[in-house]
C-alpha positions as CSV (number, residue, x, y, z in Angstrom):
1,M,-17.7,-23.5,29.4
2,R,-20.2,-20.9,28.4
3,R,-17.9,-18.0,27.8
4,V,-15.8,-17.6,24.6
5,L,-12.3,-16.9,25.7
6,L,-10.6,-15.1,22.8
7,A,-7.1,-15.7,23.9
8,G,-5.4,-13.5,21.4
9,L,-1.8,-14.4,21.2
10,L,-0.9,-11.5,19.1
11,L,2.5,-10.6,17.8
12,L,2.0,-6.9,17.4
13,A,3.0,-4.7,14.6
14,L,6.2,-2.7,14.3
15,A,6.1,0.8,15.6
16,L,7.9,1.9,12.5
17,G,5.9,2.6,9.4
18,V,2.5,1.1,10.4
19,G,0.6,4.3,11.0
20,G,-3.1,3.8,11.1
21,G,-2.6,0.0,11.1
22,Y,-1.5,-2.7,13.4
23,Y,0.5,-0.3,15.6
24,A,1.6,-1.4,19.0
25,G,-1.2,-3.8,19.5
26,D,-4.2,-2.3,17.7
27,R,-6.8,-5.0,17.4
28,Y,-8.0,-5.7,13.9
29,D,-6.8,-8.9,12.5
30,T,-9.4,-11.2,14.2
31,P,-12.9,-10.0,13.5
32,E,-15.4,-11.3,16.0
33,P,-18.4,-13.5,15.1
34,S,-21.7,-12.0,16.2
35,A,-24.6,-13.9,17.7
36,I,-26.4,-13.9,14.4
37,G,-23.4,-15.5,12.6
38,T,-21.9,-12.6,10.8
39,A,-18.5,-11.1,11.4
40,G,-17.9,-7.6,12.7
41,P,-14.5,-5.9,13.2
42,L,-12.7,-6.6,16.5
43,G,-11.6,-3.0,17.0
44,V,-11.0,-0.4,14.3
45,L,-9.9,-1.8,10.9
46,S,-7.3,-0.1,9.0
47,T,-8.7,-0.8,5.5
48,S,-9.8,0.9,2.4
49,P,-13.0,0.1,0.5
50,S,-12.6,-2.1,-2.5
51,P,-12.5,0.0,-5.7
52,T,-15.7,0.3,-7.7
53,P,-15.5,-0.5,-11.5
54,T,-15.1,3.2,-12.2
55,E,-12.1,3.6,-9.8
56,P,-8.6,2.7,-10.7
57,S,-7.1,-0.1,-8.6
58,L,-4.1,0.8,-6.5
59,P,-1.1,-1.4,-7.0
60,V,-0.2,-4.1,-4.5
61,K,2.2,-2.7,-1.9
62,T,5.9,-3.5,-2.0
63,P,6.7,-4.3,1.7
64,V,9.6,-2.5,3.3
65,P,12.1,-5.2,4.6
66,N,12.5,-5.5,8.4
67,N,15.9,-6.7,9.6
68,L,15.0,-7.6,13.2
69,D,16.5,-10.9,14.3
70,P,13.9,-13.7,14.2
71,L,12.0,-14.5,17.4
72,E,13.9,-17.3,19.1
73,T,12.7,-20.7,20.0
74,G,13.4,-22.3,23.4
75,L,11.9,-19.4,25.2
76,H,11.2,-19.4,29.0
77,Y,7.5,-18.9,29.9
78,T,5.6,-17.4,32.9
79,R,2.1,-18.2,33.9
80,H,-0.2,-15.1,34.4
81,T,-3.7,-14.9,35.9
82,F,-5.7,-11.8,35.2
83,T,-9.3,-10.5,35.1
84,V,-11.1,-9.3,32.0
85,T,-14.7,-8.0,31.7
86,P,-16.7,-8.7,28.5
87,K,-19.3,-6.2,27.6
88,D,-22.5,-6.6,29.7
89,E,-21.1,-9.7,31.3
90,P,-19.5,-10.6,34.6
91,S,-15.7,-10.4,35.0
92,V,-13.7,-13.5,34.1
93,D,-10.4,-14.7,35.6
94,L,-8.1,-16.2,32.9
95,S,-4.7,-17.9,33.0
96,I,-2.2,-18.4,30.3
97,E,1.6,-18.9,29.8
98,T,3.5,-16.2,27.9
99,P,7.2,-15.7,27.2
100,Q,9.1,-14.5,30.2
101,G,9.6,-10.7,30.3
102,W,6.7,-9.7,28.1
103,R,4.8,-7.0,29.9
104,L,1.1,-6.6,30.6
105,T,-0.8,-3.7,29.0
106,R,-4.4,-2.7,29.2
107,D,-6.6,-0.3,27.3
108,D,-9.6,1.1,29.2
109,K,-11.5,1.1,25.9
110,Y,-11.3,-2.7,25.8
111,P,-11.9,-4.1,29.2
112,A,-12.5,-7.6,27.8
113,E,-8.8,-8.0,26.9
114,V,-5.2,-7.7,28.0
115,K,-1.9,-7.9,26.1
116,Y,1.5,-9.0,27.0
117,L,4.1,-7.2,24.9
118,D,7.8,-7.7,24.4
119,D,10.2,-4.8,25.1
120,Q,10.1,-3.5,21.5
121,K,6.3,-3.8,21.3
122,V,6.8,-5.8,18.2
123,R,5.5,-9.1,19.5
124,G,3.0,-9.9,22.2
125,V,0.2,-12.0,23.6
126,R,-3.4,-10.7,23.5
127,V,-6.2,-12.3,25.5
128,Q,-9.8,-11.4,25.2
129,A,-13.0,-12.8,26.6
130,V,-16.3,-12.6,24.7
131,E,-19.4,-14.7,24.4
132,P,-21.5,-16.6,23.5
133,V,-20.0,-20.0,22.6
134,V,-21.8,-20.8,19.4
135,Q,-19.3,-22.2,16.8
136,T,-16.9,-25.0,16.2
137,P,-13.3,-24.0,15.6
138,A,-13.7,-24.9,11.9
139,D,-16.8,-22.7,11.5
140,A,-15.1,-19.8,13.3
141,M,-12.1,-20.1,11.0
142,A,-14.3,-20.1,7.9
143,L,-16.1,-16.9,9.1
144,L,-12.8,-15.1,9.7
145,I,-11.6,-16.0,6.2
146,L,-14.7,-14.4,4.7
147,N,-14.3,-11.3,6.9
148,L,-10.6,-10.9,6.0
149,K,-11.3,-11.2,2.3
150,S,-14.1,-8.6,2.5
151,S,-12.3,-6.2,4.8
152,Q,-8.7,-6.0,3.4
153,A,-8.0,-3.7,0.6
154,P,-6.5,-5.4,-2.5
155,Q,-3.3,-3.5,-2.2
156,N,-2.7,-5.1,1.2
157,D,-2.0,-8.4,-0.6
158,L,-3.8,-10.7,1.8
159,Q,-2.6,-14.3,1.1
160,I,-4.1,-17.3,2.9
161,R,-1.1,-19.6,3.5
162,S,-2.7,-22.5,5.4
163,K,-5.9,-23.6,7.0
164,T,-6.1,-26.8,9.0
165,T,-8.1,-28.6,11.7
166,G,-7.0,-31.2,14.2
167,K,-6.6,-31.8,17.9
168,V,-4.0,-30.7,20.6
169,A,-3.6,-32.1,24.1
170,G,-4.0,-29.5,26.8
171,D,-1.8,-29.5,29.9
172,D,-4.7,-31.2,31.7
173,G,-4.3,-34.2,29.4
174,Q,-7.6,-33.6,27.6
175,S,-7.8,-33.4,23.8
176,R,-8.7,-30.0,22.4
177,P,-10.2,-29.6,18.9
178,V,-8.5,-26.8,17.0
179,A,-8.5,-24.9,13.7
180,T,-5.5,-23.0,12.5
181,L,-5.3,-20.2,9.9
182,I,-2.0,-18.7,8.7
183,Y,-2.0,-15.7,6.4
184,T,0.2,-12.8,5.4
185,Y,-0.7,-9.2,4.5
186,I,0.7,-5.7,4.4
187,P,-1.4,-3.4,6.6
188,G,1.2,-0.6,6.6
189,D,4.7,-0.8,5.2
190,T,5.8,-4.2,6.6
191,L,4.7,-7.7,5.6
192,R,2.9,-9.3,8.6
193,Y,2.8,-13.0,9.3
194,V,-0.3,-14.1,11.3
195,I,-1.4,-17.3,12.9
196,V,-4.9,-17.6,14.3
197,R,-6.0,-20.7,16.2
198,W,-9.4,-21.5,17.5
199,V,-9.5,-24.0,20.4
200,A,-12.4,-25.9,22.1
201,T,-11.0,-26.4,25.6
202,Q,-14.3,-28.1,26.8
203,G,-16.4,-30.0,24.4
204,Q,-16.6,-29.3,20.6
205,L,-17.4,-25.5,20.5
206,N,-14.7,-22.8,20.2
207,D,-14.1,-21.0,23.5
208,V,-10.5,-19.8,22.9
209,T,-9.1,-18.0,20.0
210,M,-5.4,-17.1,19.7
211,S,-4.0,-14.6,17.3
212,I,-0.3,-14.5,16.7
213,T,1.3,-11.9,14.5
214,G,4.8,-11.0,13.7
215,L,7.3,-10.9,10.9
216,P,7.8,-13.8,8.4
217,Q,11.2,-14.6,9.9
218,D,9.5,-15.1,13.3
219,A,7.5,-18.1,12.1
220,N,9.2,-20.8,14.2
221,G,9.1,-18.7,17.3
222,L,5.5,-17.8,16.8
223,N,4.6,-21.4,16.4
224,E,6.3,-22.2,19.7
225,V,4.4,-19.4,21.5
226,L,1.2,-20.6,19.9
227,Q,1.7,-24.2,21.1
228,K,2.4,-23.1,24.7
229,A,-0.6,-20.9,24.8
230,T,-2.9,-23.6,23.2
231,T,-2.0,-26.1,25.9
232,T,-2.1,-23.7,28.9
233,V,-5.0,-21.3,28.5
234,H,-7.8,-21.8,31.1
235,E,-10.6,-20.0,32.7
236,V,-9.9,-19.9,36.5
237,G,-12.5,-20.9,39.0
């Protein structure tokens, strides 16, 4: 597969208290590797520059608790097929399974992606297609970690929780190399829990990246959604 399918399984930020940040699906927690191997922001980053030695450091934020019930496990899933158009590239038909009832949204500014959001626009699945396919999952993960550490203001309290590599069997029975990054940070008022998984659905190079974001109490549900997406995402045709 020549095209990178950035299947952004993205649990989106709360509509309360996240102004200028991860609001209702804004795209900024998965910077995209460029053709020359450096990372650029995937959308507009809500970050502040790191303080210079002459500037006082802002204190680390204290997150505002969110009392939403955790995302449940044992969800029902629906398969969706849709078309996205990467910049300067032909359109691509993609297919993925997302939780039943999550609604498709599009932004004309970003024709390379779609999102499936829950009723509260707190959680969702984001799917983006970009190219070229140039990195292994492990290399793509390492690049994102560097980008996150350079782009997030210290007061956002970025914490890398886990980084692993392995293999997952797709629903076609084929083994898919994967890399998985879990981190937390405070882009606005609420602590966000993020899982990013890079998948090589054909061969050894990353052609699918899934971004899952929610609340810390959603961790089990997010992992289930991630596993379903990892095994079901495909380019159609």
